LUMSE-53680 format. One record per residue (C-alpha): z, x, y; residue in one letter; residue number from 1. Coordinates in steps of 0.5 Angstrom, whole numbers, plus 2048, in hexadecimal, padded with zeros to 3 digits. Layout:
<recs>
+-----+-----+-----+---+-----+
!   w !   u !   v ! r !   k !
+-----+-----+-----+---+-----+
!   Z !   X !   Y ! A ! NUM !
...
+-----+-----+-----+---+-----+
</recs>
This chain:
<recs>
+-----+-----+-----+---+-----+
!   w !   u !   v ! r !   k !
+-----+-----+-----+---+-----+
! 7F6 ! 7D9 ! 815 ! X !   1 !
! 7F0 ! 7DA ! 810 ! X !   2 !
! 7EF ! 7D5 ! 80B ! X !   3 !
! 7F4 ! 7D4 ! 804 ! X !   4 !
! 7F1 ! 7D1 ! 7FE ! X !   5 !
! 7F6 ! 7CA ! 7FC ! X !   6 !
! 7F8 ! 7CC ! 7F6 ! X !   7 !
! 7FF ! 7CF ! 7F3 ! X !   8 !
! 7FD ! 7D6 ! 7F4 ! X !   9 !
! 7FF ! 7D5 ! 7FC ! X !  10 !
! 806 ! 7D1 ! 7FC ! X !  11 !
! 80A ! 7D3 ! 801 ! X !  12 !
! 810 ! 7D3 ! 7FC ! X !  13 !
! 812 ! 7D1 ! 7F4 ! X !  14 !
! 816 ! 7CC ! 7F2 ! X !  15 !
! 81C ! 7CA ! 7F6 ! X !  16 !
! 81D ! 7CC ! 7FE ! X !  17 !
! 81E ! 7D3 ! 7FF ! X !  18 !
! 825 ! 7D6 ! 800 ! X !  19 !
! 826 ! 7DB ! 805 ! X !  20 !
! 826 ! 7E2 ! 803 ! X !  21 !
! 82A ! 7E9 ! 805 ! X !  22 !
! 824 ! 7ED ! 80A ! X !  23 !
! 826 ! 7F2 ! 80E ! X !  24 !
! 824 ! 7F7 ! 813 ! X !  25 !
! 823 ! 7FE ! 813 ! X !  26 !
! 82A ! 800 ! 814 ! X !  27 !
! 82E ! 7FB ! 813 ! X !  28 !
! 834 ! 7F9 ! 80E ! X !  29 !
! 836 ! 7F4 ! 80A ! X !  30 !
! 83D ! 7F1 ! 808 ! X !  31 !
! 83E ! 7EC ! 803 ! X !  32 !
! 842 ! 7E9 ! 7FE ! X !  33 !
! 83F ! 7E8 ! 7F7 ! X !  34 !
! 844 ! 7E0 ! 7F5 ! X !  35 !
! 841 ! 7E0 ! 7EF ! X !  36 !
! 840 ! 7E6 ! 7E8 ! X !  37 !
! 839 ! 7E2 ! 7E6 ! X !  38 !
! 832 ! 7E4 ! 7E8 ! X !  39 !
! 82B ! 7E0 ! 7E7 ! X !  40 !
! 826 ! 7E5 ! 7E3 ! X !  41 !
! 81F ! 7E4 ! 7E2 ! X !  42 !
! 81A ! 7E8 ! 7DE ! X !  43 !
! 814 ! 7EA ! 7E5 ! X !  44 !
! 80D ! 7EB ! 7E5 ! X !  45 !
! 80B ! 7EF ! 7EC ! X !  46 !
! 804 ! 7EE ! 7EB ! X !  47 !
! 801 ! 7F2 ! 7F1 ! X !  48 !
! 7FA ! 7F5 ! 7F1 ! X !  49 !
! 7F7 ! 7FA ! 7F5 ! X !  50 !
! 7F3 ! 7F9 ! 7FB ! X !  51 !
! 7EB ! 7F9 ! 7FB ! X !  52 !
! 7E7 ! 7FA ! 802 ! X !  53 !
! 7E0 ! 7F7 ! 803 ! X !  54 !
! 7DD ! 7FD ! 7FF ! X !  55 !
! 7E0 ! 7FC ! 7F9 ! X !  56 !
! 7E5 ! 802 ! 7F9 ! X !  57 !
! 7EC ! 803 ! 7F8 ! X !  58 !
! 7F0 ! 804 ! 7FF ! X !  59 !
! 7F4 ! 809 ! 7FF ! X !  60 !
! 7FB ! 80A ! 803 ! X !  61 !
! 800 ! 810 ! 804 ! X !  62 !
! 807 ! 80E ! 801 ! X !  63 !
! 80D ! 811 ! 804 ! X !  64 !
! 813 ! 812 ! 7FF ! X !  65 !
! 81B ! 811 ! 800 ! X !  66 !
! 81B ! 819 ! 801 ! X !  67 !
! 816 ! 819 ! 806 ! X !  68 !
! 811 ! 81C ! 802 ! X !  69 !
! 80A ! 819 ! 802 ! X !  70 !
! 804 ! 816 ! 7FD ! X !  71 !
! 7FE ! 813 ! 7FC ! X !  72 !
! 7FD ! 80C ! 7F8 ! X !  73 !
! 7FA ! 806 ! 7F8 ! X !  74 !
! 7FB ! 801 ! 7FE ! X !  75 !
! 7FD ! 7FB ! 7FA ! X !  76 !
! 7FD ! 7F3 ! 7FC ! X !  77 !
! 802 ! 7EE ! 7F9 ! X !  78 !
! 801 ! 7E9 ! 7F4 ! X !  79 !
! 806 ! 7E6 ! 7F1 ! X !  80 !
! 80D ! 7E7 ! 7EF ! X !  81 !
! 80D ! 7E2 ! 7E8 ! X !  82 !
! 813 ! 7E1 ! 7E3 ! X !  83 !
! 810 ! 7E3 ! 7DD ! X !  84 !
! 80E ! 7DE ! 7D8 ! X !  85 !
! 810 ! 7E2 ! 7D2 ! X !  86 !
! 817 ! 7E1 ! 7CD ! X !  87 !
! 81D ! 7E4 ! 7D0 ! X !  88 !
! 81F ! 7E6 ! 7CA ! X !  89 !
! 818 ! 7EA ! 7C9 ! X !  90 !
! 818 ! 7ED ! 7D0 ! X !  91 !
! 820 ! 7EF ! 7CF ! X !  92 !
! 81D ! 7F2 ! 7C8 ! X !  93 !
! 817 ! 7F5 ! 7CA ! X !  94 !
! 816 ! 7F5 ! 7D2 ! X !  95 !
! 810 ! 7F0 ! 7D1 ! X !  96 !
! 80D ! 7EA ! 7CD ! X !  97 !
! 805 ! 7EA ! 7CD ! X !  98 !
! 805 ! 7E5 ! 7C9 ! X !  99 !
! 808 ! 7E0 ! 7CE ! X ! 100 !
! 806 ! 7E3 ! 7D4 ! X ! 101 !
! 800 ! 7E4 ! 7D7 ! X ! 102 !
! 803 ! 7EA ! 7DB ! X ! 103 !
! 806 ! 7ED ! 7D6 ! X ! 104 !
! 7FF ! 7ED ! 7D2 ! X ! 105 !
! 7FD ! 7F0 ! 7D8 ! X ! 106 !
! 802 ! 7F6 ! 7D8 ! X ! 107 !
! 801 ! 7F7 ! 7D1 ! X ! 108 !
! 7FA ! 7F7 ! 7D3 ! X ! 109 !
! 7FB ! 7FE ! 7D8 ! X ! 110 !
! 7FC ! 7F9 ! 7DE ! X ! 111 !
! 800 ! 7FE ! 7E3 ! X ! 112 !
! 806 ! 7FC ! 7E6 ! X ! 113 !
! 806 ! 7F5 ! 7E2 ! X ! 114 !
! 80C ! 7F5 ! 7DD ! X ! 115 !
! 811 ! 7F0 ! 7DE ! X ! 116 !
! 817 ! 7F3 ! 7E1 ! X ! 117 !
! 81E ! 7EF ! 7E2 ! X ! 118 !
! 820 ! 7EB ! 7E9 ! X ! 119 !
! 827 ! 7EA ! 7EC ! X ! 120 !
! 829 ! 7E4 ! 7F1 ! X ! 121 !
! 831 ! 7E4 ! 7F3 ! X ! 122 !
! 834 ! 7DF ! 7F7 ! X ! 123 !
! 838 ! 7E3 ! 7FC ! X ! 124 !
! 83D ! 7E2 ! 802 ! X ! 125 !
! 83A ! 7E6 ! 808 ! X ! 126 !
! 840 ! 7E8 ! 80D ! X ! 127 !
! 83D ! 7E7 ! 814 ! X ! 128 !
! 840 ! 7EE ! 817 ! X ! 129 !
! 841 ! 7F1 ! 81E ! X ! 130 !
! 839 ! 7F4 ! 81F ! X ! 131 !
! 834 ! 7F6 ! 81A ! X ! 132 !
! 836 ! 7FD ! 819 ! X ! 133 !
! 83E ! 7FB ! 817 ! X ! 134 !
! 842 ! 7F8 ! 812 ! X ! 135 !
! 847 ! 7F5 ! 816 ! X ! 136 !
! 848 ! 7EE ! 816 ! X ! 137 !
! 846 ! 7EA ! 81D ! X ! 138 !
! 84A ! 7E6 ! 821 ! X ! 139 !
! 84A ! 7E0 ! 821 ! X ! 140 !
! 849 ! 7E1 ! 819 ! X ! 141 !
! 841 ! 7DF ! 815 ! X ! 142 !
! 83E ! 7DF ! 80F ! X ! 143 !
! 839 ! 7DC ! 80C ! X ! 144 !
! 836 ! 7DB ! 803 ! X ! 145 !
! 830 ! 7DE ! 802 ! X ! 146 !
! 82C ! 7E0 ! 7FC ! X ! 147 !
! 82C ! 7E8 ! 7FA ! X ! 148 !
! 826 ! 7EA ! 7F7 ! X ! 149 !
! 827 ! 7F0 ! 7F3 ! X ! 150 !
! 821 ! 7F4 ! 7EF ! X ! 151 !
! 823 ! 7F7 ! 7E8 ! X ! 152 !
! 825 ! 7FE ! 7EC ! X ! 153 !
! 829 ! 7FA ! 7F1 ! X ! 154 !
! 82D ! 7F6 ! 7EB ! X ! 155 !
! 82F ! 7FD ! 7E8 ! X ! 156 !
! 831 ! 800 ! 7EE ! X ! 157 !
! 835 ! 7F9 ! 7EF ! X ! 158 !
! 839 ! 7FC ! 7E8 ! X ! 159 !
! 83B ! 802 ! 7EB ! X ! 160 !
! 83F ! 7FF ! 7F0 ! X ! 161 !
! 844 ! 7FC ! 7EB ! X ! 162 !
! 848 ! 802 ! 7E9 ! X ! 163 !
! 848 ! 804 ! 7F2 ! X ! 164 !
! 84B ! 7FD ! 7F2 ! X ! 165 !
! 851 ! 7FE ! 7EC ! X ! 166 !
! 852 ! 805 ! 7F0 ! X ! 167 !
! 853 ! 800 ! 7F7 ! X ! 168 !
! 857 ! 7FB ! 7F4 ! X ! 169 !
! 85B ! 7FF ! 7EF ! X ! 170 !
! 858 ! 7FB ! 7EA ! X ! 171 !
! 85B ! 7FE ! 7E3 ! X ! 172 !
! 855 ! 800 ! 7DE ! X ! 173 !
! 857 ! 7F9 ! 7D9 ! X ! 174 !
! 858 ! 7F5 ! 7DF ! X ! 175 !
! 853 ! 7EE ! 7DF ! X ! 176 !
! 84E ! 7F0 ! 7E5 ! X ! 177 !
! 84B ! 7EB ! 7EA ! X ! 178 !
! 845 ! 7ED ! 7F0 ! X ! 179 !
! 849 ! 7E7 ! 7F5 ! X ! 180 !
! 84F ! 7ED ! 7F6 ! X ! 181 !
! 84C ! 7F2 ! 7FA ! X ! 182 !
! 847 ! 7F1 ! 7FF ! X ! 183 !
! 83F ! 7F5 ! 7FD ! X ! 184 !
! 83C ! 7F8 ! 803 ! X ! 185 !
! 834 ! 7FB ! 803 ! X ! 186 !
! 830 ! 7FF ! 808 ! X ! 187 !
! 82A ! 7FE ! 809 ! X ! 188 !
! 825 ! 804 ! 809 ! X ! 189 !
! 81F ! 801 ! 80A ! X ! 190 !
! 81D ! 7FB ! 80D ! X ! 191 !
! 816 ! 7FA ! 80B ! X ! 192 !
! 818 ! 7FB ! 804 ! X ! 193 !
! 81F ! 7F9 ! 804 ! X ! 194 !
! 822 ! 7FF ! 801 ! X ! 195 !
! 829 ! 7FE ! 801 ! X ! 196 !
! 82E ! 803 ! 800 ! X ! 197 !
! 836 ! 801 ! 7FD ! X ! 198 !
! 83C ! 803 ! 801 ! X ! 199 !
! 843 ! 804 ! 7FF ! X ! 200 !
! 846 ! 7FD ! 7FE ! X ! 201 !
! 84B ! 7FA ! 802 ! X ! 202 !
! 851 ! 7F6 ! 801 ! X ! 203 !
! 850 ! 7EE ! 802 ! X ! 204 !
! 84E ! 7ED ! 808 ! X ! 205 !
! 852 ! 7E6 ! 808 ! X ! 206 !
! 858 ! 7E9 ! 805 ! X ! 207 !
! 85A ! 7EB ! 80C ! X ! 208 !
! 857 ! 7E5 ! 810 ! X ! 209 !
! 859 ! 7DF ! 80F ! X ! 210 !
! 854 ! 7DB ! 814 ! X ! 211 !
! 84E ! 7DF ! 80F ! X ! 212 !
! 852 ! 7DC ! 809 ! X ! 213 !
! 852 ! 7D5 ! 80B ! X ! 214 !
! 84B ! 7D6 ! 80D ! X ! 215 !
! 849 ! 7D8 ! 807 ! X ! 216 !
! 84E ! 7D4 ! 802 ! X ! 217 !
! 849 ! 7CD ! 807 ! X ! 218 !
! 842 ! 7D1 ! 806 ! X ! 219 !
! 842 ! 7D3 ! 7FF ! X ! 220 !
! 847 ! 7CC ! 7FE ! X ! 221 !
! 840 ! 7C8 ! 7FF ! X ! 222 !
! 83C ! 7C8 ! 7F9 ! X ! 223 !
! 836 ! 7C6 ! 7FE ! X ! 224 !
! 837 ! 7CD ! 802 ! X ! 225 !
! 836 ! 7D1 ! 7FB ! X ! 226 !
! 82D ! 7D2 ! 7F9 ! X ! 227 !
! 82C ! 7CE ! 7F2 ! X ! 228 !
! 82A ! 7D1 ! 7EC ! X ! 229 !
! 823 ! 7D0 ! 7EC ! X ! 230 !
! 823 ! 7D4 ! 7F4 ! X ! 231 !
! 827 ! 7D9 ! 7F0 ! X ! 232 !
! 821 ! 7D9 ! 7EC ! X ! 233 !
! 81B ! 7D8 ! 7F1 ! X ! 234 !
! 81F ! 7DF ! 7F4 ! X ! 235 !
! 81D ! 7E3 ! 7EF ! X ! 236 !
! 815 ! 7E1 ! 7EE ! X ! 237 !
! 811 ! 7DB ! 7EE ! X ! 238 !
! 812 ! 7D6 ! 7E9 ! X ! 239 !
! 80D ! 7D7 ! 7E3 ! X ! 240 !
! 807 ! 7D4 ! 7E2 ! X ! 241 !
! 802 ! 7D7 ! 7DD ! X ! 242 !
! 7FB ! 7D5 ! 7E0 ! X ! 243 !
! 7FD ! 7D8 ! 7E7 ! X ! 244 !
! 800 ! 7DE ! 7E3 ! X ! 245 !
! 7F9 ! 7DF ! 7DF ! X ! 246 !
! 7F6 ! 7DE ! 7E6 ! X ! 247 !
! 7FA ! 7E3 ! 7E9 ! X ! 248 !
! 7FA ! 7E8 ! 7E4 ! X ! 249 !
! 7F2 ! 7E8 ! 7E4 ! X ! 250 !
! 7F2 ! 7E9 ! 7EA ! X ! 251 !
! 7F6 ! 7EF ! 7EB ! X ! 252 !
! 7F1 ! 7F2 ! 7E5 ! X ! 253 !
! 7EB ! 7F1 ! 7E8 ! X ! 254 !
! 7EE ! 7F5 ! 7ED ! X ! 255 !
! 7F0 ! 7FA ! 7E9 ! X ! 256 !
! 7E9 ! 7FB ! 7E6 ! X ! 257 !
! 7E6 ! 7FC ! 7EC ! X ! 258 !
! 7EC ! 801 ! 7EF ! X ! 259 !
! 7EB ! 804 ! 7E8 ! X ! 260 !
! 7E3 ! 804 ! 7E8 ! X ! 261 !
! 7E1 ! 806 ! 7EF ! X ! 262 !
! 7E1 ! 80E ! 7EE ! X ! 263 !
! 7DC ! 80D ! 7E8 ! X ! 264 !
! 7D7 ! 808 ! 7ED ! X ! 265 !
! 7D0 ! 80B ! 7EF ! X ! 266 !
! 7CF ! 80D ! 7F6 ! X ! 267 !
! 7CA ! 809 ! 7FA ! X ! 268 !
! 7C4 ! 80D ! 7FD ! X ! 269 !
! 7C5 ! 80E ! 804 ! X ! 270 !
! 7BE ! 80E ! 805 ! X ! 271 !
! 7BB ! 80A ! 800 ! X ! 272 !
! 7BD ! 804 ! 7FA ! X ! 273 !
! 7BD ! 809 ! 7F4 ! X ! 274 !
! 7C4 ! 80C ! 7F2 ! X ! 275 !
! 7C5 ! 813 ! 7F3 ! X ! 276 !
! 7C4 ! 816 ! 7ED ! X ! 277 !
! 7BE ! 817 ! 7E8 ! X ! 278 !
! 7B9 ! 812 ! 7EA ! X ! 279 !
! 7BA ! 813 ! 7F2 ! X ! 280 !
! 7B9 ! 81A ! 7F0 ! X ! 281 !
! 7B3 ! 819 ! 7EE ! X ! 282 !
! 7B0 ! 814 ! 7F3 ! X ! 283 !
! 7B2 ! 81A ! 7F8 ! X ! 284 !
! 7AE ! 81F ! 7F3 ! X ! 285 !
! 7A8 ! 81B ! 7F3 ! X ! 286 !
! 7A8 ! 819 ! 7FB ! X ! 287 !
! 7A9 ! 821 ! 7FC ! X ! 288 !
! 7A3 ! 822 ! 7F8 ! X ! 289 !
! 79F ! 81E ! 7FB ! X ! 290 !
! 79F ! 820 ! 802 ! X ! 291 !
! 79F ! 828 ! 800 ! X ! 292 !
! 797 ! 825 ! 7FD ! X ! 293 !
! 795 ! 822 ! 803 ! X ! 294 !
! 796 ! 829 ! 807 ! X ! 295 !
! 793 ! 82E ! 801 ! X ! 296 !
! 78F ! 833 ! 804 ! X ! 297 !
! 789 ! 82E ! 800 ! X ! 298 !
! 78A ! 829 ! 804 ! X ! 299 !
! 78A ! 82B ! 80A ! X ! 300 !
! 784 ! 82F ! 808 ! X ! 301 !
! 781 ! 828 ! 807 ! X ! 302 !
! 782 ! 824 ! 80E ! X ! 303 !
! 77C ! 825 ! 813 ! X ! 304 !
! 780 ! 827 ! 818 ! X ! 305 !
! 782 ! 82D ! 816 ! X ! 306 !
! 788 ! 831 ! 812 ! X ! 307 !
! 78D ! 82E ! 817 ! X ! 308 !
! 78B ! 826 ! 817 ! X ! 309 !
! 78C ! 821 ! 812 ! X ! 310 !
! 787 ! 81C ! 810 ! X ! 311 !
! 784 ! 818 ! 816 ! X ! 312 !
! 786 ! 810 ! 816 ! X ! 313 !
! 77F ! 80C ! 817 ! X ! 314 !
! 783 ! 806 ! 818 ! X ! 315 !
! 787 ! 809 ! 81E ! X ! 316 !
! 784 ! 809 ! 825 ! X ! 317 !
! 788 ! 810 ! 826 ! X ! 318 !
! 787 ! 814 ! 820 ! X ! 319 !
! 780 ! 817 ! 822 ! X ! 320 !
! 783 ! 81A ! 829 ! X ! 321 !
! 78A ! 81C ! 825 ! X ! 322 !
! 785 ! 820 ! 821 ! X ! 323 !
! 783 ! 824 ! 827 ! X ! 324 !
! 78A ! 826 ! 828 ! X ! 325 !
! 78D ! 828 ! 823 ! X ! 326 !
! 794 ! 82A ! 825 ! X ! 327 !
! 796 ! 831 ! 828 ! X ! 328 !
! 796 ! 835 ! 82E ! X ! 329 !
! 78F ! 838 ! 82D ! X ! 330 !
! 78A ! 834 ! 831 ! X ! 331 !
! 78E ! 834 ! 837 ! X ! 332 !
! 78C ! 83D ! 837 ! X ! 333 !
! 788 ! 841 ! 83A ! X ! 334 !
! 780 ! 840 ! 837 ! X ! 335 !
! 779 ! 844 ! 837 ! X ! 336 !
! 773 ! 843 ! 83A ! X ! 337 !
! 771 ! 83E ! 835 ! X ! 338 !
! 778 ! 83A ! 834 ! X ! 339 !
! 77B ! 83D ! 82F ! X ! 340 !
! 782 ! 840 ! 82E ! X ! 341 !
! 782 ! 847 ! 832 ! X ! 342 !
! 783 ! 84C ! 82E ! X ! 343 !
! 78B ! 850 ! 830 ! X ! 344 !
! 78A ! 856 ! 833 ! X ! 345 !
! 78E ! 85C ! 830 ! X ! 346 !
! 794 ! 85D ! 832 ! X ! 347 !
! 795 ! 864 ! 837 ! X ! 348 !
! 79B ! 869 ! 834 ! X ! 349 !
! 7A1 ! 867 ! 839 ! X ! 350 !
! 7A2 ! 86D ! 83E ! X ! 351 !
! 7A9 ! 871 ! 83E ! X ! 352 !
! 7A9 ! 870 ! 845 ! X ! 353 !
! 7A9 ! 869 ! 844 ! X ! 354 !
! 7AF ! 866 ! 845 ! X ! 355 !
! 7AE ! 85F ! 842 ! X ! 356 !
! 7AA ! 862 ! 83C ! X ! 357 !
! 7B0 ! 863 ! 838 ! X ! 358 !
! 7B3 ! 85D ! 83B ! X ! 359 !
! 7B6 ! 859 ! 834 ! X ! 360 !
! 7BC ! 853 ! 834 ! X ! 361 !
! 7C2 ! 856 ! 832 ! X ! 362 !
! 7C6 ! 853 ! 82D ! X ! 363 !
! 7CC ! 850 ! 830 ! X ! 364 !
! 7D2 ! 852 ! 82B ! X ! 365 !
! 7D4 ! 84C ! 828 ! X ! 366 !
! 7DC ! 84A ! 82B ! X ! 367 !
! 7E2 ! 84B ! 827 ! X ! 368 !
! 7E5 ! 845 ! 824 ! X ! 369 !
! 7EC ! 843 ! 828 ! X ! 370 !
! 7F2 ! 844 ! 823 ! X ! 371 !
! 7F6 ! 83E ! 824 ! X ! 372 !
! 7FE ! 83F ! 824 ! X ! 373 !
! 800 ! 83E ! 81E ! X ! 374 !
! 843 ! 809 ! 80F ! X ! 375 !
! 84A ! 80B ! 811 ! X ! 376 !
! 84F ! 808 ! 80B ! X ! 377 !
! 852 ! 802 ! 80C ! X ! 378 !
! 859 ! 801 ! 80D ! X ! 379 !
! 85D ! 7FE ! 808 ! X ! 380 !
! 85D ! 7F7 ! 809 ! X ! 381 !
! 864 ! 7F2 ! 808 ! X ! 382 !
! 864 ! 7EF ! 802 ! X ! 383 !
! 861 ! 7E8 ! 802 ! X ! 384 !
! 85F ! 7E2 ! 7FD ! X ! 385 !
! 85A ! 7E3 ! 7F9 ! X ! 386 !
! 853 ! 7E0 ! 7F9 ! X ! 387 !
! 856 ! 7DB ! 7F3 ! X ! 388 !
! 85D ! 7D9 ! 7F7 ! X ! 389 !
! 857 ! 7D8 ! 7FD ! X ! 390 !
! 853 ! 7D3 ! 7F9 ! X ! 391 !
! 858 ! 7D0 ! 7F5 ! X ! 392 !
! 85A ! 7CB ! 7FB ! X ! 393 !
! 852 ! 7C8 ! 7F9 ! X ! 394 !
+-----+-----+-----+---+-----+
</recs>
């Protein structure tokens, strides 16, 4: 486990003890009762930044849309989900309050994804079902109180369930509506991202099962079992703190600057310290000129050992011997009586009868490139006491 600094940035949880929340696996159903009509709501900043590698470049990755198509985007690291410090009235009116919140001010400076969004927390009673892919209550009955965390998008989808419940219960348009009159059902489409899809609502399970009704009465009737307001707030985001929010925002902005400037940074010279560009090219040209100057005919003629030999280093004990053998194959050829290389004899014309006179290695044809082949409807439950009648005995 790596070391961490002892400060608020590494707190395991803000405020009160965290209350259990709904977390589903892919394909899992959740049937739940909303005992209250209220939800806790907070404006929240999801502070995140692009991953930066050791070379100082932003890390990219292939991401998948819900329709299975893909696209390239930054690989993000999560920094904090912090409750906005802005004035709620200003946030409701303008959606951002740069005068009171450092994160909102950063959003106004153009930092991506820094604008606050609303998040919701709702206490629910989840009914234990026969298995994770079933909505039928288990026998013996079971239930637990959890917090349901909703994004603004999920909250809007929850409101779309209201007319479905009215149709299910045949409620008049002007009839009073309460969420506890029906069970809300969701299915997890992606456990990694906790993407949920709403299923058709169902008549309340407690209405047809007395044992379940008694269990829910005792469970919700004990106030110690319910999440406190502070726990609902913490389910939306971390408690607001101006000092630490400023640090988190500065961290995110620094990462975004690196990601933005990565494409304009000078690339290092792989064979030197000069940057690839005008200065590096001038140094390279000068080096080539010096190299060519040392091998010009004038320089070679000035060598005391002949045109093919370089200057002899008097301090090198092997230099004189090496000058006698300037290289090449001439020194191993035939010599005349005076020790000088013999002149080659005139080449005789080829004879028509010589089978090898015109022999030459015929070029082999290049090989041709290889080709490459190309849920059933719920039956009407018997009429039973309402949730209010169940709770009257408390």
